[in-house]
Backbone of each chain as ProteinMPNN parsed JSONL, in Angstrom:
{"seq_chain_A": "MTAAIQGHCIEDLTIGQSASYSRTITEADIQQFGAVSGDLNPLHFDEEYARTTLFKGRIAHGMLSASFLSTVLGTQLPGAGSIFLSATIRFKAPVRIGDTVVATCAVREINLQR", "coords_chain_A": {"N_chain_A": [[90.703, 83.848, 83.918], [87.702, 85.029, 82.631], [86.123, 87.883, 81.005], [83.571, 88.167, 82.406], [82.162, 89.933, 83.864], [80.01, 92.41, 83.22], [80.084, 95.601, 81.635], [78.65, 98.941, 81.792], [77.737, 101.111, 79.142], [78.278, 104.586, 78.778], [76.006, 105.773, 77.737], [74.035, 104.237, 78.697], [73.618, 104.859, 81.304], [71.782, 106.38, 83.956], [70.885, 109.333, 85.761], [70.886, 109.031, 89.259], [70.78, 106.344, 89.291], [71.915, 103.401, 90.959], [74.162, 101.162, 92.664], [75.224, 98.46, 94.837], [77.608, 96.894, 97.019], [77.947, 94.373, 99.298], [79.406, 93.206, 102.308], [80.297, 91.026, 104.867], [82.584, 91.394, 107.349], [85.321, 89.311, 108.066], [87.536, 87.448, 110.166], [89.441, 86.285, 108.575], [89.464, 88.085, 106.403], [90.694, 90.307, 107.462], [93.235, 89.286, 108.069], [94.054, 88.677, 105.527], [93.951, 91.106, 104.201], [95.902, 92.49, 105.666], [98.148, 91.057, 104.913], [98.381, 91.561, 102.168], [98.562, 94.302, 101.962], [100.57, 94.911, 103.714], [99.998, 96.231, 106.041], [100.282, 95.863, 109.254], [99.486, 96.927, 111.517], [98.941, 96.857, 115.009], [96.479, 97.495, 115.969], [94.71, 96.284, 114.253], [95.225, 93.648, 114.639], [95.933, 92.727, 117.249], [94.244, 92.009, 119.887], [94.438, 92.478, 122.646], [96.235, 94.679, 122.795], [94.663, 96.518, 121.281], [92.49, 96.882, 122.901], [93.371, 98.726, 124.67], [93.265, 101.104, 123.412], [91.552, 103.993, 122.002], [89.611, 102.704, 120.458], [88.836, 100.396, 121.798], [89.091, 97.794, 121.13], [89.89, 95.317, 118.543], [89.951, 96.565, 115.189], [88.815, 96.624, 111.774], [90.804, 97.183, 108.835], [90.594, 100.412, 107.513], [90.921, 100.948, 104.862], [90.163, 98.599, 103.721], [87.364, 98.581, 103.732], [87.029, 100.889, 102.142], [87.919, 99.935, 99.799], [85.82, 98.491, 98.829], [84.248, 100.265, 97.461], [85.552, 100.673, 95.054], [85.124, 98.073, 94.147], [82.358, 98.104, 93.604], [82.284, 100.072, 91.515], [83.954, 98.877, 89.632], [82.836, 96.429, 89.051], [80.078, 96.504, 88.845], [78.702, 99.108, 88.563], [79.938, 101.816, 86.886], [80.841, 99.272, 85.946], [82.653, 96.565, 84.376], [85.948, 97.432, 83.375], [85.874, 100.006, 84.308], [87.442, 102.566, 86.151], [88.789, 103.957, 89.06], [89.473, 107.414, 89.347], [89.858, 109.287, 91.193], [89.45, 109.722, 94.768], [87.734, 110.687, 97.638], [87.794, 110.179, 100.978], [86.184, 109.66, 104.022], [86.613, 108.329, 107.166], [84.311, 107.288, 109.263], [83.384, 105.697, 111.33], [84.436, 102.863, 113.288], [84.95, 99.657, 111.873], [84.226, 96.341, 112.662], [85.077, 92.823, 113.151], [82.55, 90.704, 111.858], [80.836, 92.76, 111.417], [78.727, 94.17, 108.833], [79.519, 95.684, 105.921], [78.318, 98.058, 103.609], [78.824, 99.14, 100.462], [77.897, 101.723, 98.412], [77.309, 102.997, 95.254], [76.374, 105.811, 93.321], [74.99, 107.34, 90.424], [75.676, 110.593, 89.847], [76.107, 112.6, 88.07], [76.399, 113.014, 84.647], [78.723, 113.062, 82.183], [78.982, 113.571, 78.949], [80.762, 114.6, 77.245], [83.423, 114.05, 77.889]], "CA_chain_A": [[89.396, 84.447, 84.244], [87.17, 85.772, 81.44], [85.496, 89.106, 81.319], [82.152, 87.774, 82.659], [81.541, 91.098, 84.439], [79.616, 93.348, 82.133], [80.168, 97.078, 81.935], [77.643, 99.797, 81.14], [78.198, 102.271, 78.402], [77.777, 105.898, 79.398], [74.585, 106.047, 77.28], [73.048, 103.388, 79.436], [73.478, 105.286, 82.663], [70.832, 107.409, 84.238], [71.122, 109.964, 87.022], [70.216, 108.373, 90.349], [71.006, 104.844, 89.221], [72.833, 103.006, 91.988], [74.502, 99.722, 92.893], [75.86, 98.241, 96.115], [78.361, 95.634, 97.281], [77.777, 94.176, 100.731], [80.327, 92.185, 102.739], [80.464, 90.94, 106.269], [84.008, 91.288, 107.566], [85.716, 88.125, 108.798], [88.968, 87.358, 110.639], [90.313, 86.043, 107.408], [89.586, 89.243, 105.542], [91.617, 91.18, 108.115], [94.487, 88.65, 107.861], [94.405, 88.766, 104.12], [94.265, 92.548, 103.867], [97.18, 92.788, 106.33], [99.234, 90.481, 104.15], [98.469, 92.204, 100.889], [98.925, 95.726, 102.127], [101.659, 95.061, 104.649], [99.563, 96.988, 107.189], [100.15, 94.926, 110.362], [99.179, 97.722, 112.706], [98.392, 95.955, 115.998], [95.061, 97.844, 116.157], [93.895, 95.395, 113.514], [95.571, 92.214, 114.892], [96.256, 92.397, 118.598], [93.062, 92.388, 120.705], [94.912, 92.985, 123.934], [96.689, 96.008, 122.541], [93.568, 97.318, 120.76], [91.6, 97.193, 124.004], [93.917, 99.91, 125.409], [93.109, 102.287, 122.554], [90.216, 104.675, 121.811], [88.602, 101.851, 119.796], [88.379, 99.432, 122.776], [89.118, 96.451, 120.575], [90.396, 95.354, 117.199], [89.035, 97.045, 114.121], [89.263, 96.31, 110.413], [91.49, 98.256, 108.04], [89.628, 101.334, 106.901], [91.036, 100.834, 103.369], [89.456, 97.461, 103.242], [85.969, 99.052, 103.432], [87.149, 101.786, 101.041], [88.135, 99.151, 98.534], [84.508, 98.001, 98.282], [83.744, 101.273, 96.462], [86.244, 100.249, 93.819], [84.43, 96.887, 93.722], [81.091, 98.51, 92.934], [82.601, 100.789, 90.272], [84.613, 98.04, 88.603], [82.136, 95.175, 88.736], [78.635, 96.712, 88.709], [78.262, 100.466, 88.024], [79.567, 101.378, 85.554], [81.189, 97.863, 85.706], [84.042, 96.199, 83.78], [86.778, 98.419, 82.698], [85.844, 101.3, 84.985], [88.574, 102.688, 87.123], [88.844, 105.1, 89.982], [90.442, 108.429, 89.097], [90.201, 109.977, 92.476], [88.534, 109.306, 95.832], [87.906, 111.425, 98.914], [87.184, 109.242, 101.944], [86.224, 109.957, 105.508], [86.343, 107.123, 107.895], [83.419, 107.821, 110.267], [83.196, 104.773, 112.489], [85.246, 101.655, 113.144], [84.313, 98.386, 111.378], [84.775, 95.139, 113.418], [84.729, 91.485, 112.614], [81.153, 90.477, 112.039], [80.055, 93.962, 110.849], [78.483, 94.161, 107.419], [79.805, 96.98, 105.231], [77.636, 98.203, 102.343], [79.321, 100.25, 99.631], [76.897, 102.13, 97.397], [77.741, 104.095, 94.316], [75.219, 106.351, 92.611], [75.344, 108.27, 89.369], [75.197, 111.976, 90.266], [76.303, 113.5, 86.955], [76.882, 112.293, 83.443], [79.468, 114.045, 81.24], [79.151, 112.918, 77.645], [81.864, 115.269, 76.464], [84.763, 113.568, 78.214]], "C_chain_A": [[88.93, 85.203, 82.991], [86.409, 87.03, 81.943], [83.941, 88.864, 81.459], [81.385, 88.985, 83.288], [81.262, 92.068, 83.349], [79.794, 94.814, 82.528], [79.02, 97.781, 81.205], [78.292, 100.835, 80.342], [77.561, 103.481, 78.975], [76.344, 106.156, 78.976], [73.564, 105.263, 78.077], [72.842, 103.86, 80.894], [72.415, 106.35, 82.851], [71.155, 108.029, 85.581], [70.288, 109.296, 88.174], [70.369, 106.889, 90.367], [72.088, 104.478, 90.256], [73.079, 101.506, 92.024], [75.272, 99.618, 94.198], [76.626, 96.955, 96.12], [78.404, 95.562, 98.799], [78.744, 93.02, 101.169], [80.447, 92.197, 104.27], [81.962, 90.521, 106.526], [84.367, 90.117, 108.494], [87.193, 88.325, 109.312], [89.843, 87.186, 109.447], [90.491, 87.229, 106.501], [90.695, 90.163, 106.142], [93.103, 90.628, 107.889], [94.948, 88.882, 106.389], [94.749, 90.18, 103.672], [95.553, 92.98, 104.461], [98.35, 92.274, 105.455], [99.417, 91.182, 102.876], [98.97, 93.636, 100.919], [100.164, 95.956, 102.943], [101.301, 95.852, 105.892], [99.298, 96.034, 108.398], [100.011, 95.801, 111.662], [98.45, 96.859, 113.743], [96.925, 96.321, 116.293], [94.154, 96.911, 115.4], [94.142, 93.918, 113.96], [95.74, 91.835, 116.364], [95.161, 92.907, 119.53], [93.457, 93.048, 122.012], [95.391, 94.392, 123.824], [95.503, 96.984, 122.16], [92.663, 97.689, 121.865], [92.035, 98.461, 124.753], [93.718, 101.245, 124.661], [91.71, 102.875, 122.651], [89.144, 103.641, 121.297], [88.139, 100.674, 120.601], [88.351, 98.022, 122.224], [89.552, 96.53, 119.126], [89.397, 95.914, 116.175], [89.661, 96.682, 112.78], [90.006, 97.448, 109.758], [90.484, 99.122, 107.371], [89.73, 101.181, 105.366], [90.408, 99.65, 102.814], [87.967, 97.784, 102.875], [86.05, 100.022, 102.266], [87.268, 101.0, 99.766], [86.816, 98.616, 97.949], [83.873, 99.019, 97.357], [84.284, 101.006, 95.072], [85.546, 98.991, 93.232], [83.161, 97.156, 93.016], [81.35, 99.122, 91.55], [83.126, 99.841, 89.272], [83.862, 96.762, 88.269], [80.611, 95.412, 88.526], [78.229, 98.034, 87.992], [79.4, 101.446, 88.006], [79.967, 99.951, 85.192], [82.48, 97.746, 84.928], [84.672, 97.34, 83.011], [86.829, 99.755, 83.368], [86.953, 101.353, 86.021], [88.427, 104.006, 87.879], [89.815, 106.142, 89.412], [90.85, 109.219, 90.287], [89.143, 109.485, 93.52], [88.791, 110.243, 97.019], [87.045, 110.63, 100.003], [87.272, 109.751, 103.276], [85.772, 108.717, 106.225], [85.584, 107.541, 109.242], [83.271, 106.927, 111.525], [83.941, 103.496, 112.224], [84.341, 100.507, 112.627], [85.015, 97.223, 112.141], [84.399, 93.827, 112.727], [83.241, 91.245, 112.863], [80.26, 91.582, 111.513], [79.869, 93.728, 109.367], [78.609, 95.58, 106.835], [79.022, 96.97, 103.938], [78.188, 99.376, 101.629], [78.322, 100.544, 98.575], [77.503, 103.215, 96.509], [76.51, 104.545, 93.456], [75.726, 107.275, 91.53], [74.75, 109.618, 89.72], [75.264, 112.955, 89.092], [76.788, 112.657, 85.812], [77.522, 113.348, 82.483], [79.773, 113.349, 79.914], [80.316, 113.432, 76.908], [83.246, 114.737, 76.72], [85.021, 112.207, 77.701]], "O_chain_A": [[89.709, 85.933, 82.378], [86.113, 87.181, 83.128], [83.158, 89.357, 80.648], [80.156, 89.048, 83.249], [82.164, 92.501, 82.632], [79.646, 95.163, 83.7], [78.503, 97.316, 80.189], [79.293, 101.414, 80.764], [76.481, 103.443, 79.566], [75.551, 106.692, 79.749], [72.38, 105.6, 78.114], [71.999, 103.325, 81.615], [72.188, 107.152, 81.945], [71.652, 107.336, 86.469], [69.094, 109.048, 88.002], [70.105, 106.246, 91.383], [73.076, 105.2, 90.392], [72.311, 100.708, 91.488], [75.906, 100.584, 94.622], [76.352, 96.04, 95.342], [78.814, 96.495, 99.489], [78.867, 92.008, 100.479], [80.67, 93.243, 104.88], [82.478, 89.521, 106.027], [83.784, 89.961, 109.567], [87.916, 89.239, 108.915], [90.869, 87.853, 109.309], [91.546, 87.385, 105.885], [91.515, 90.716, 105.409], [94.031, 91.375, 107.58], [96.096, 89.235, 106.119], [95.675, 90.417, 102.897], [96.27, 93.771, 103.847], [99.371, 92.94, 105.285], [100.565, 91.406, 102.49], [99.69, 94.099, 100.034], [100.758, 97.033, 102.901], [102.169, 96.128, 106.72], [98.207, 95.478, 108.521], [100.403, 95.378, 112.749], [97.461, 96.204, 113.416], [96.199, 95.486, 116.835], [92.997, 96.72, 115.774], [93.321, 93.049, 113.667], [95.684, 90.644, 116.669], [95.147, 94.076, 119.914], [92.874, 94.051, 122.422], [95.026, 95.238, 124.64], [95.404, 98.099, 122.671], [92.073, 98.767, 121.799], [91.229, 99.16, 125.368], [93.962, 102.33, 125.19], [90.818, 102.322, 123.295], [87.968, 103.71, 121.653], [87.189, 99.994, 120.213], [87.676, 97.149, 122.769], [89.594, 97.606, 118.53], [88.184, 95.75, 116.296], [90.868, 96.465, 112.672], [89.812, 98.602, 110.142], [89.583, 98.61, 106.706], [88.721, 101.279, 104.667], [90.115, 99.592, 101.62], [87.431, 97.321, 101.868], [85.156, 99.973, 101.421], [86.733, 101.412, 98.737], [86.712, 98.332, 96.756], [83.028, 98.655, 96.539], [83.578, 101.099, 94.068], [85.396, 98.856, 92.018], [82.867, 96.563, 91.979], [80.726, 98.745, 90.558], [82.774, 99.97, 88.1], [84.209, 96.077, 87.307], [79.941, 94.502, 88.038], [77.526, 98.039, 86.982], [79.807, 101.889, 89.08], [79.466, 99.44, 84.191], [83.277, 98.68, 84.836], [84.084, 98.048, 82.194], [87.7, 100.571, 83.068], [87.331, 100.365, 86.651], [87.984, 105.018, 87.336], [90.918, 105.761, 89.019], [91.96, 109.735, 90.406], [88.108, 108.919, 93.166], [89.939, 110.543, 97.347], [85.827, 110.476, 99.914], [88.322, 110.245, 103.686], [84.721, 108.14, 105.945], [86.188, 108.064, 110.178], [83.057, 107.42, 112.633], [84.074, 103.076, 111.075], [83.149, 100.436, 112.925], [86.241, 97.168, 112.227], [83.53, 93.765, 111.857], [82.73, 91.544, 113.942], [79.087, 91.368, 111.207], [80.739, 93.158, 108.709], [77.901, 96.51, 107.219], [79.048, 95.97, 103.221], [78.06, 100.507, 102.099], [77.921, 99.62, 97.868], [78.107, 104.185, 96.967], [75.743, 103.721, 92.958], [76.764, 107.919, 91.687], [73.539, 109.783, 89.87], [74.594, 113.988, 89.089], [77.515, 111.684, 86.01], [76.911, 114.337, 82.077], [80.752, 112.61, 79.812], [80.827, 112.761, 76.011], [84.152, 114.923, 75.907], [86.111, 111.669, 77.898]]}, "seq_chain_B": "MTAAIQGHCIEDLTIGQSASYSRTITEADIQQFGAVSGDLNPLHFDEEYARTTLFKGRIAHGMLSASFLSTVLGTQLPGAGSIFLSATIRFKAPVRIGDTVVATCAVREINLQR", "coords_chain_B": {"N_chain_B": [[99.627, 87.576, 117.476], [101.951, 89.887, 118.549], [102.196, 93.275, 119.824], [104.518, 94.374, 118.224], [105.184, 96.369, 116.619], [106.24, 99.56, 116.892], [104.874, 102.674, 118.114], [104.929, 106.229, 117.542], [104.903, 108.845, 119.868], [103.056, 111.957, 119.95], [104.644, 113.993, 120.789], [107.162, 113.185, 119.957], [107.297, 113.661, 117.274], [108.421, 115.493, 114.367], [108.228, 118.343, 112.322], [108.427, 117.661, 108.849], [109.536, 115.156, 109.147], [109.664, 111.922, 107.784], [108.418, 108.822, 106.369], [108.57, 105.709, 104.627], [106.971, 103.072, 102.683], [107.692, 100.427, 100.623], [106.837, 98.462, 97.837], [106.929, 95.836, 95.571], [104.77, 95.027, 93.054], [103.022, 92.004, 92.649], [101.683, 89.206, 90.788], [100.355, 87.562, 92.652], [99.651, 89.408, 94.569], [97.698, 90.926, 93.275], [95.74, 89.018, 92.799], [95.137, 88.288, 95.5], [94.241, 90.738, 96.538], [92.053, 91.058, 94.901], [90.452, 89.018, 95.856], [89.996, 89.709, 98.568], [88.755, 92.141, 98.44], [86.691, 91.794, 96.713], [86.803, 92.902, 94.258], [86.697, 92.075, 91.152], [87.142, 93.132, 88.683], [87.698, 92.88, 85.247], [89.753, 94.301, 84.163], [91.771, 94.086, 85.915], [92.353, 91.446, 85.89], [92.094, 90.064, 83.416], [94.043, 89.731, 80.806], [93.663, 89.752, 78.056], [91.288, 91.13, 77.638], [91.914, 93.526, 79.001], [93.861, 94.561, 77.31], [92.392, 95.705, 75.33], [91.538, 98.074, 76.297], [91.998, 101.509, 77.302], [94.209, 101.263, 78.912], [95.806, 99.333, 77.882], [96.555, 96.88, 78.819], [96.736, 94.627, 81.692], [96.173, 96.14, 84.882], [97.034, 96.899, 88.278], [94.948, 97.001, 91.195], [93.932, 100.161, 92.102], [93.334, 100.848, 94.725], [94.845, 99.102, 96.122], [97.471, 100.137, 95.981], [96.886, 102.559, 97.288], [96.373, 101.611, 99.766], [98.803, 101.265, 100.881], [99.56, 103.597, 102.008], [98.177, 103.692, 104.297], [99.549, 101.644, 105.537], [102.065, 102.769, 106.086], [101.326, 104.82, 107.838], [100.203, 103.298, 109.889], [102.197, 101.583, 110.722], [104.617, 102.699, 110.84], [104.958, 105.636, 110.871], [102.774, 107.808, 112.179], [102.873, 105.265, 113.446], [102.141, 102.255, 115.354], [98.759, 101.956, 116.346], [97.884, 104.23, 115.17], [95.528, 105.669, 113.025], [93.831, 106.186, 109.936], [91.841, 109.047, 109.368], [90.804, 110.455, 107.314], [91.094, 110.514, 103.701], [92.367, 111.746, 100.713], [92.635, 110.984, 97.482], [94.345, 110.763, 94.412], [94.507, 108.987, 91.496], [97.113, 108.723, 89.479], [98.559, 107.384, 87.606], [98.773, 104.131, 85.937], [99.49, 101.136, 87.736], [101.482, 98.266, 87.31], [102.027, 94.683, 87.227], [105.122, 93.928, 88.686], [105.914, 96.482, 88.855], [107.251, 98.865, 91.216], [105.927, 100.235, 94.016], [106.069, 103.144, 95.964], [105.108, 104.359, 99.007], [104.938, 107.257, 100.682], [104.873, 109.031, 103.686], [104.654, 112.144, 105.287], [105.215, 114.378, 107.969], [103.4, 117.21, 108.192], [102.154, 119.076, 109.705], [101.659, 119.73, 113.191], [99.435, 119.127, 115.676], [98.971, 119.793, 118.763], [96.874, 120.315, 120.44], [94.685, 118.701, 119.851]], "CA_chain_B": [[100.571, 88.562, 117.065], [102.158, 90.915, 119.551], [102.41, 94.681, 119.33], [105.969, 94.549, 117.996], [105.276, 97.602, 115.828], [106.205, 100.707, 117.89], [104.24, 103.897, 117.676], [105.548, 107.449, 118.043], [104.024, 109.828, 120.55], [103.053, 113.183, 119.148], [105.854, 114.802, 121.191], [108.321, 112.658, 119.28], [107.313, 113.994, 115.869], [108.943, 116.748, 113.985], [107.752, 118.72, 110.965], [109.322, 117.254, 107.833], [109.858, 113.777, 109.374], [108.931, 111.108, 106.842], [108.692, 107.327, 106.348], [108.114, 105.073, 103.333], [106.815, 101.647, 102.443], [107.928, 100.132, 99.195], [106.429, 97.101, 97.56], [106.872, 95.467, 94.142], [103.46, 94.358, 92.949], [103.063, 90.653, 92.035], [100.466, 88.533, 90.397], [99.701, 87.094, 93.84], [99.031, 90.562, 95.271], [96.435, 91.275, 92.564], [94.774, 87.844, 93.167], [94.741, 88.389, 96.888], [93.44, 91.996, 96.649], [90.703, 90.813, 94.286], [89.661, 88.143, 96.762], [89.63, 90.323, 99.816], [87.9, 93.3, 98.195], [85.608, 91.399, 95.75], [86.875, 93.653, 93.03], [87.171, 91.2, 90.104], [87.144, 93.92, 87.447], [88.579, 92.202, 84.384], [90.903, 95.159, 83.94], [92.826, 93.6, 86.775], [92.549, 89.962, 85.844], [91.946, 89.448, 82.065], [94.968, 90.449, 79.966], [93.112, 89.945, 76.721], [90.23, 92.195, 77.768], [92.607, 94.773, 79.358], [94.591, 95.069, 76.102], [91.377, 96.473, 74.447], [91.18, 99.312, 76.964], [92.952, 102.653, 77.418], [95.451, 100.978, 79.662], [96.615, 98.448, 76.999], [97.028, 95.653, 79.535], [96.263, 94.551, 83.08], [96.707, 97.014, 85.865], [96.785, 96.589, 89.667], [93.899, 97.821, 91.841], [94.382, 101.453, 92.638], [93.21, 100.856, 96.179], [96.02, 98.404, 96.657], [98.513, 101.143, 96.198], [96.39, 103.483, 98.301], [96.382, 100.98, 101.117], [100.178, 101.296, 101.427], [99.613, 104.773, 102.785], [97.677, 103.199, 105.636], [100.618, 100.799, 106.14], [103.097, 103.639, 106.607], [100.737, 105.458, 109.016], [99.892, 102.338, 110.995], [103.298, 100.675, 111.126], [105.958, 103.466, 110.883], [104.883, 107.052, 111.188], [103.268, 107.662, 113.556], [103.038, 103.867, 113.885], [101.123, 101.47, 115.994], [97.618, 102.526, 116.933], [97.522, 105.304, 114.306], [94.401, 105.332, 112.111], [93.281, 107.102, 108.968], [90.532, 109.612, 109.566], [90.313, 110.754, 105.953], [92.084, 110.49, 102.656], [92.006, 112.271, 99.345], [93.532, 110.146, 96.656], [94.256, 110.82, 92.975], [95.27, 107.909, 90.825], [97.688, 109.504, 88.366], [99.183, 106.467, 86.534], [98.505, 102.779, 86.25], [100.544, 100.344, 88.3], [101.335, 96.989, 86.679], [102.811, 93.689, 87.871], [106.543, 94.211, 88.52], [106.183, 97.912, 89.285], [107.443, 99.059, 92.622], [105.149, 101.388, 94.552], [106.644, 103.64, 97.159], [104.169, 105.178, 99.698], [105.703, 108.105, 101.669], [104.067, 109.932, 104.514], [105.457, 113.198, 105.907], [104.598, 115.256, 108.977], [103.322, 118.564, 107.65], [101.613, 119.953, 110.755], [101.489, 119.019, 114.447], [98.389, 119.892, 116.389], [99.021, 119.314, 120.134], [95.633, 120.581, 121.111], [93.63, 117.717, 119.623]], "C_chain_B": [[100.753, 89.536, 118.229], [102.329, 92.252, 118.98], [103.857, 95.032, 119.147], [106.199, 95.849, 117.246], [105.161, 98.767, 116.862], [105.453, 101.927, 117.27], [105.028, 105.153, 118.253], [104.512, 108.257, 118.827], [104.111, 111.116, 119.797], [104.225, 114.089, 119.509], [107.07, 114.404, 120.464], [108.394, 113.092, 117.786], [107.855, 115.323, 115.606], [108.378, 117.098, 112.554], [108.828, 118.293, 109.958], [109.738, 115.771, 107.971], [109.038, 112.967, 108.402], [109.249, 109.631, 106.975], [108.067, 106.789, 105.096], [107.855, 103.621, 103.437], [106.901, 101.366, 101.015], [107.549, 98.673, 98.956], [106.373, 96.931, 96.009], [105.633, 94.565, 93.924], [103.617, 93.032, 92.133], [101.742, 90.252, 91.597], [99.651, 88.122, 91.621], [99.0, 88.288, 94.564], [97.672, 90.94, 94.576], [95.319, 90.221, 92.86], [94.205, 88.034, 94.551], [93.865, 89.657, 97.138], [92.019, 91.783, 96.065], [89.819, 89.962, 95.183], [89.115, 88.901, 97.943], [88.653, 91.546, 99.594], [86.672, 92.943, 97.36], [85.712, 92.124, 94.461], [87.552, 92.787, 91.933], [87.026, 91.836, 88.69], [88.154, 93.237, 86.485], [89.792, 93.074, 83.947], [92.094, 94.696, 84.755], [93.237, 92.163, 86.543], [92.662, 89.371, 84.413], [92.823, 90.26, 81.074], [94.406, 90.773, 78.589], [92.114, 91.081, 76.642], [91.029, 93.486, 78.007], [93.371, 95.435, 78.184], [93.633, 95.951, 75.216], [91.069, 97.842, 75.074], [92.258, 100.34, 76.867], [94.238, 102.203, 78.037], [96.315, 99.916, 78.994], [97.171, 97.255, 77.747], [96.557, 95.694, 80.943], [96.893, 95.559, 83.982], [96.333, 96.523, 87.299], [95.628, 97.412, 90.174], [94.521, 99.068, 92.422], [94.39, 101.452, 94.157], [94.288, 100.001, 96.874], [97.171, 99.359, 97.005], [98.139, 102.141, 97.292], [96.517, 102.881, 99.68], [97.845, 101.028, 101.693], [100.36, 102.598, 102.206], [99.195, 104.432, 104.251], [98.781, 102.389, 106.328], [101.667, 101.659, 106.71], [102.544, 104.276, 107.918], [100.617, 104.523, 110.177], [101.074, 101.544, 111.469], [104.597, 101.519, 111.396], [105.764, 104.873, 111.465], [103.397, 107.52, 111.131], [103.445, 106.308, 114.097], [101.886, 103.328, 114.659], [100.028, 102.29, 116.633], [97.069, 103.733, 116.133], [96.378, 104.828, 113.345], [94.045, 106.519, 111.225], [91.977, 107.695, 109.468], [89.968, 109.985, 108.184], [91.476, 110.633, 104.99], [91.546, 111.085, 101.419], [93.076, 111.715, 98.388], [93.28, 110.446, 95.146], [95.083, 109.745, 92.411], [95.823, 108.477, 89.543], [98.202, 108.532, 87.268], [98.886, 105.092, 86.954], [99.685, 102.095, 86.868], [100.34, 98.876, 87.753], [102.228, 95.994, 87.496], [104.249, 93.938, 87.625], [106.941, 95.67, 88.873], [106.421, 97.988, 90.808], [106.756, 100.381, 93.034], [105.821, 101.833, 95.876], [105.609, 104.661, 97.763], [105.024, 105.967, 100.702], [104.759, 109.034, 102.482], [105.021, 110.863, 105.244], [104.69, 113.954, 106.921], [104.575, 116.67, 108.451], [102.852, 119.544, 108.788], [101.461, 119.141, 112.075], [100.498, 119.802, 115.284], [98.296, 119.232, 117.789], [97.75, 119.424, 120.894], [94.524, 119.523, 120.952], [93.887, 116.385, 120.328]], "O_chain_B": [[99.765, 89.96, 118.829], [102.583, 92.397, 117.784], [104.377, 95.903, 119.844], [107.313, 96.373, 117.246], [104.166, 98.92, 117.57], [105.439, 102.126, 116.055], [105.676, 105.08, 119.297], [103.347, 108.314, 118.433], [105.085, 111.374, 119.09], [104.733, 114.843, 118.679], [107.983, 115.219, 120.341], [109.42, 112.909, 117.131], [107.797, 116.214, 116.454], [108.11, 116.216, 111.739], [110.013, 118.535, 110.186], [110.242, 115.19, 107.009], [107.86, 113.254, 108.193], [110.227, 109.245, 107.614], [107.122, 107.372, 104.566], [108.5, 102.961, 104.252], [106.225, 102.023, 100.224], [107.881, 97.782, 99.739], [105.843, 97.773, 95.283], [105.493, 93.503, 94.531], [104.261, 92.995, 91.084], [100.743, 90.867, 91.971], [98.432, 88.294, 91.654], [97.896, 88.148, 95.09], [96.672, 91.224, 95.236], [94.161, 90.543, 93.122], [92.996, 87.961, 94.773], [92.877, 89.605, 97.87], [91.0, 92.22, 96.599], [88.606, 90.158, 95.26], [87.942, 88.775, 98.295], [87.859, 91.893, 100.468], [85.715, 93.715, 97.309], [84.823, 92.005, 93.618], [88.775, 92.764, 91.801], [86.821, 91.154, 87.686], [89.314, 93.036, 86.846], [90.758, 92.54, 83.401], [93.25, 94.872, 84.369], [94.317, 91.727, 86.943], [93.253, 88.307, 84.228], [92.415, 91.31, 80.578], [94.612, 91.851, 78.031], [92.107, 91.875, 75.701], [90.836, 94.457, 77.274], [93.497, 96.656, 78.091], [94.084, 96.818, 74.467], [90.413, 98.674, 74.448], [93.35, 100.044, 76.381], [95.292, 102.74, 77.696], [97.416, 99.619, 79.46], [98.174, 96.679, 77.327], [96.016, 96.712, 81.375], [98.09, 95.816, 83.849], [95.363, 95.779, 87.445], [95.352, 98.467, 89.602], [95.516, 99.014, 93.143], [95.306, 101.971, 94.795], [94.581, 100.178, 98.057], [97.726, 99.377, 98.104], [98.973, 102.517, 98.115], [96.748, 103.595, 100.655], [98.035, 100.839, 102.895], [101.281, 102.673, 103.02], [99.807, 104.851, 105.233], [98.929, 102.443, 107.549], [102.169, 101.328, 107.784], [103.209, 104.266, 108.954], [100.892, 104.892, 111.319], [100.996, 100.887, 112.507], [105.516, 101.075, 112.086], [106.383, 105.217, 112.472], [102.851, 107.599, 110.03], [104.104, 106.149, 115.125], [100.783, 103.873, 114.628], [100.314, 103.223, 117.384], [95.955, 104.197, 116.376], [96.349, 103.666, 112.939], [93.967, 107.666, 111.667], [91.101, 106.969, 109.938], [88.77, 109.835, 107.942], [92.646, 110.644, 105.371], [90.363, 110.935, 101.111], [94.269, 111.987, 98.528], [92.142, 110.386, 94.679], [96.243, 109.58, 92.787], [95.067, 108.695, 88.597], [98.247, 108.909, 86.097], [98.747, 104.82, 88.146], [100.819, 102.451, 86.546], [99.23, 98.344, 87.737], [103.047, 96.4, 88.321], [104.633, 94.15, 86.475], [108.097, 96.001, 89.137], [105.826, 97.227, 91.572], [106.991, 101.45, 92.47], [106.094, 101.024, 96.762], [105.282, 105.668, 97.136], [105.758, 105.368, 101.489], [103.935, 109.738, 101.898], [106.058, 110.437, 105.753], [103.497, 114.159, 106.699], [105.632, 117.277, 108.277], [103.178, 120.73, 108.749], [101.154, 117.951, 112.017], [100.695, 120.985, 115.565], [97.611, 118.223, 117.953], [97.544, 118.72, 121.883], [93.588, 119.437, 121.747], [93.077, 115.464, 120.221]]}, "name": "protein", "num_of_chains": 2, "seq": "MTAAIQGHCIEDLTIGQSASYSRTITEADIQQFGAVSGDLNPLHFDEEYARTTLFKGRIAHGMLSASFLSTVLGTQLPGAGSIFLSATIRFKAPVRIGDTVVATCAVREINLQRMTAAIQGHCIEDLTIGQSASYSRTITEADIQQFGAVSGDLNPLHFDEEYARTTLFKGRIAHGMLSASFLSTVLGTQLPGAGSIFLSATIRFKAPVRIGDTVVATCAVREINLQR"}
């Protein structure tokens, strides 16, 4: 794979600039995320079990949605070569198969000295 | 899949109790995490490009390691049915293919009233 994904230099960024990644969650996504993370919590895989919980049915892994933030940062804004240093995440509502998750990143501050 | 993963009731937990999930990162893990997250940042996939960066070579997705925390919570402690409500994550060092990541969760506080 070649570095076809372009990155922005810090000088090219402006306050308020934003980018999004949108993805509709599928059964395959949950299976694949379970395999790669080892998280086989039945809340994600077992409909019968999940119906007995607060969530009333299967939900997607929260970290799957959280990973889309990394996708925006690493492929769009700032793009190639960018990396998460830290993240504070609150999971506010369950995501189910067929739901579309939109991850949006915006430039809030630019620190040219670092 | 059946709910073979057992969960602990809050009454069964004790302060200091802990559990871990350990995984050695492979090329396939990075490919699979890239596919499921859409994060195709060349820092994770293009060795030639990654060598030109601060990291001096390809690194795994940080959110892949972070997802192992969810794995411990959802499959071991407390186990089945448990779900992340929030997470604060600092990525302190790069993870490369062949590195073993150990995610450990410990009980710090028990709130029976919630």
